[in-house]
N, C-alpha and C positions, 0 to 999 in steps of 0.2 A: 250535217251531223256525222260524227265519226263512226257510230255503230249502233245497232240495236240487237241485243241479245235475245234469243227466243229459247226460253227454258220452261219446261212443262213436266208437271208431276202430280200425285194423288192428293186427297184432301185432308186437312187437319184443322181443328177448331180450338185447340188449347191455347189460352192467352200466353204470350211470351215464351212458347215452347221452342226448345232447340230442335230443329227439324233436320232430317237426313233425306237426301234425294238418292234413290237407288235406281239400278237399271231396270228393274221391273216397274217402277214408277214411271219412267220415261217411256217404256215400251207401251204401257196402258194409255198414257196420254196422247201418244202419237199414233193411235190406232186409226186406220183408214176411216175417213168420214168426219173425224173431229174437225171442228172449225173454231176460229177466233178472229177478232178484229183488232189490229194495232192502231192506236191513236197516237199521233205525232204532234208534239208542242214545239213549234219553231221559235219561240220567244226566248231571248236571253234574259234570264232573271236570276233570282236567288232561292236557294232551297236549303232547309235544315236536314243534314244527313245523319243526325243523331250522333252516337259515339261508339267506339269499338266495345266489344263485349255484349252482354245480355241486357234485357230490360228496356230496349228501345220501343218507342211508339212513334212511328213515322207517318206524318200527315202529308199526303200528296194530292189532296183534293183541289189544290189551286192549279194543277195542270190542266191545260186546255186541249181541244181536239182541233188543230188546224187542218190536218190531213188525216185520212184513214185509209187502211189497206185491209181488205178482207182475205184471209188465209184459209186454206183447206189441206188436211193431210191426206195424201193420195199413196197409192202403191207405187213405189219407184219404178217398177216395170211398165207401168202405164204412161210414164212420161216418155215423150219422143227423144229425150236426151239421156236415158238411163245408161246407154253404152258408154257415155263419157265418164260415168261415175260407178264403175263396177264395185260390187260389194255394198252399196248403199242399203241401209235398213229403213230409212224414212225419206219421205219427200214431201215438201210443202209447196203447194201451188198458190199463186196469186196473180191478180190482174191489177193494174193501175192505169189512171189517165191523168195526163199533163200535157198542157200546151197543144192540145188537139191530137195527141198521139196516145195509143193505148198499147201497153206492154204486158207480156205474159211472162212470168218467172217460176222457175223450178228450183228449189234449194234442196241439196241432198246432204244427208247425215248418216253416220254409222254408230254402232254401239259395240265396243270391244275394249274394256278396261276404262275408256273414256266415252263421253258423248261428243263426237267429233263432227265439225262442220267441214264437208268435203269440198264444197263449192256450189256454183249455180250456173244456170243457162237462162238467158233472157232473149226474147224476140219482140219485135215491134210490129203490130198488125198491119200498120200502113207501109211498112218497108219489108215485104215478104222476101225471104231468102237470106236475111241478115240475122246471124246468131252471135250473140256475145256470151262467151263462156268464161267464168272465173274458176280457177282450180287452185286449191290449197294443197301444198306438198311439203311435208307431210300434212295431213288433215288437221285443222285447227281444234284444239281442246276447248270445248265450252263448259264441260263438267268432268271432274274426276268421278269415277264410280266407286264407292259412294262418295257424295259431297256433303259435308256438314260443317259446323263451326270449327274454325282453325284448319280446314283443308287448304293446302296451297300447292301450286305447281308453276313451272317455268317452262317455256318452250320457244323455239324459233322455227319458222316455216317460210317458204317462198310462195307468194301469191302471184299467179300469172293470169293476165287477161288475154283472151284470144278473140279474134274476129273472123267468123267462118273458118275456124281451125288454125289461123295464122296468128302467132304470138304478137301482141302489140306492146305490153309492158310486163315487167318482172320485178317484183319488190320483195325484199327480205323484211320480215316483221318479227319482232320479238315481243313476247307477252310474259309478264309477271302477275300472277293471280293469287289472291288470298281471300278466303271467306272470313272476314274480320268482325262480324257482328250478327246478331239476331234479335228479333222482337216482333211487333206487330205493325203492318203497314195498312194504311187506309187509302184506297184509290179513289178517283173521281167516281161519283155516284154513291159513295158512302160505304162500299163493301170493305170489310176489314179481315185481313188473314195474317197468320203467323208467316214469317219470312226470314230468310238469310240475306245478308248484305255481302255482295261480292265486289271487291275493289280490284280493277284490272289496270296495270299500267302498260300501255303500248308504246314500243319504240320503233320509229322508222326513220332510217337515215340520220340517226343521232338525235331526233326530235322526239320528245316524250309527251304523251297525253294520258289522262286518267279518266276512267269511267266507272260509275257505280251502277250496279244492278241489284235490285231487291226482288226476290223471287219467293213465291209461295208454293206449298205443296199441291195446289190445285192448278198451277200453271199461270196464275196471275202474276204480273210483274211490272215493275217500273224501272226504266234506264235513264240515267242522267249522264251528261258529258260535262266534266269540269272545264271551266275557262283557264284556270291556273294549271300549268303543267306539272305542278307539285302541290296539290291542295292539302289543307289540313285533313286530318282523319275524323274530325268531329266538328260540330256547330253548323253555322250557316256558311254556304259557299256559293259562288257565282257559278251558274251553269249555262251552257251554250245549248239549249234545247234538251228535250227529253221525249221519252215515249212511255206508253203504258197499254196493258191489255188485261181483260178480265180472265176468269177461269177458262181453261181449255177443255172443250167437251163436244160430244155429238150434238147436233141441232135437234131440238124437239118442237120446232116452230115451222108451221106450214102455211103459205099464203094460199087462201081459198077463194078470193075474188079481187077484182081491181077497182080502184078509185071510188071509194065511198064519199058521201057528201060531207060528213062530219067526223070528228073524233068520238070514239065511244069505247067504253069497256063493258062488256055484257056479263051478266051473271054466269058463273061457271056452271057446266053441266057434266055429269049429274051433280046434284047438291041436295042432301048429304051425299058424300062419296066414300069409297073404300076399295082400293087404296089411291085410285087415280081419277082425275077429272080433267076436263078441257076448259080452257079460258080463251074467250074470242074477244078480239079488239079490232078497231079500225082506225086508220089514219088517212086523212084526205090529201096529204102532201108528203113528200119526203121529210123525214124526221129522225133525230136521234131517240130511240126508243129504249125504255128500261121498264121491265116487268119483273117485280119482285114479289116474294111471299114472306110475310111476317107472322110471328105468333102474337098473342094478345099482349105480351110484355113488350113488344116491339123489336124482338130479336129477328134478324133476317134468317130464313131458313131455306131460301131457294132464290137464285138469280136466273130467271128463265130467259130474259132477253136483255142485252146490253149492247146495242149496235145500231148503226144507221140503216134505215128501211125505207123503201120506196112506198108510195101510196098504195093502200090496199087493205083487205081485211085478212087478218091472221088468226090462227088457232094454235095456242101453246098447250103442251101437255104438262100436268104437274102430278107428281107422285108423292103421296104421304108415307111411303114405305119408310119405316124406322121412326116415325113421328108419333107422338101421343095423340089419342082422340081429343077433339076440341075445336074450338073456333080459330080460323086463320084469316089473314087479310091479304088480298091480292092488290097491289098498287101499281097502276100504269102512269109513267110519265113520258110524254111525247111533245116536243116543243114546249109551249106554254100550258099545255093541257095536263091535268093530274085527275085521277079518279080512282076509287077503291071499291072492292066488293068483299063482302064477308062469306067465308066458305066454311063448311062444317065436315070435319073428318070424323067418321064413326067406325069403330073397329069392334 
């Protein structure tokens, strides 16, 4: 896969709204402790990218999760490689396992007129002492500040890869980026968000490729890599894989015990509640877990869990702050198991 953009911002629920990404949005969503999971679809398939302009309704629920990567926002200073990226405002830490090896990565970004990707450092646990560093010079623009419909920018930077400080490769990369559409996107699991569509043309050594990224103001996003180096700007196109993630935010889920015997969703406590309550659930084996809260009309009001979890018993916090008094439904989906409980908010 050519790239996965990571773009994160604050929440909006107005259908088909033209949203704007600001510097304060990014700063808030990259707060230390925020977490998210990237789901990668490695399948070459077809996808409807809608059309330029507004009024789009993008449906990405057919994307699958072949690979997953858990990410955490940390203080750049706490990274062992912060000295390689002076001036970084944000750092994303993640671990990944493949082929019997476990890697750790730190990606550094800054905010100064643009939201910029400065580069990354990666180590392999099984190969101590080896550090691969990628440096973008100048830093790569992921966002103009602010970014909204019709925003566009062009840039050229050099990406250099180092092994233990010694340069291995150096590549000149040119990007032509335009925010050419807006609408509502629906991601796997059924959550829908207002989003911008960003079309990015990447040119390396005379060869061009095109990627589309659909970004919501709560950090949810979908990235698609086009097979055609010059795909149409509307309709169904062939894609060479994609990626998606849900809203970025701090975790309110705590594992409180290990390896239960069965799947279970317990009644929330306290119930009735005002404004907060705890929801406890158990999964006897590693599962992709979704815990959502709906009102009586079936509208989703909270996405509490949307990630792969190991076997265990968990407790999630739900706040009814800003919601009307009444009946709400908590719905747990894990593997083939689904269960609901009714909760009463009294103010």
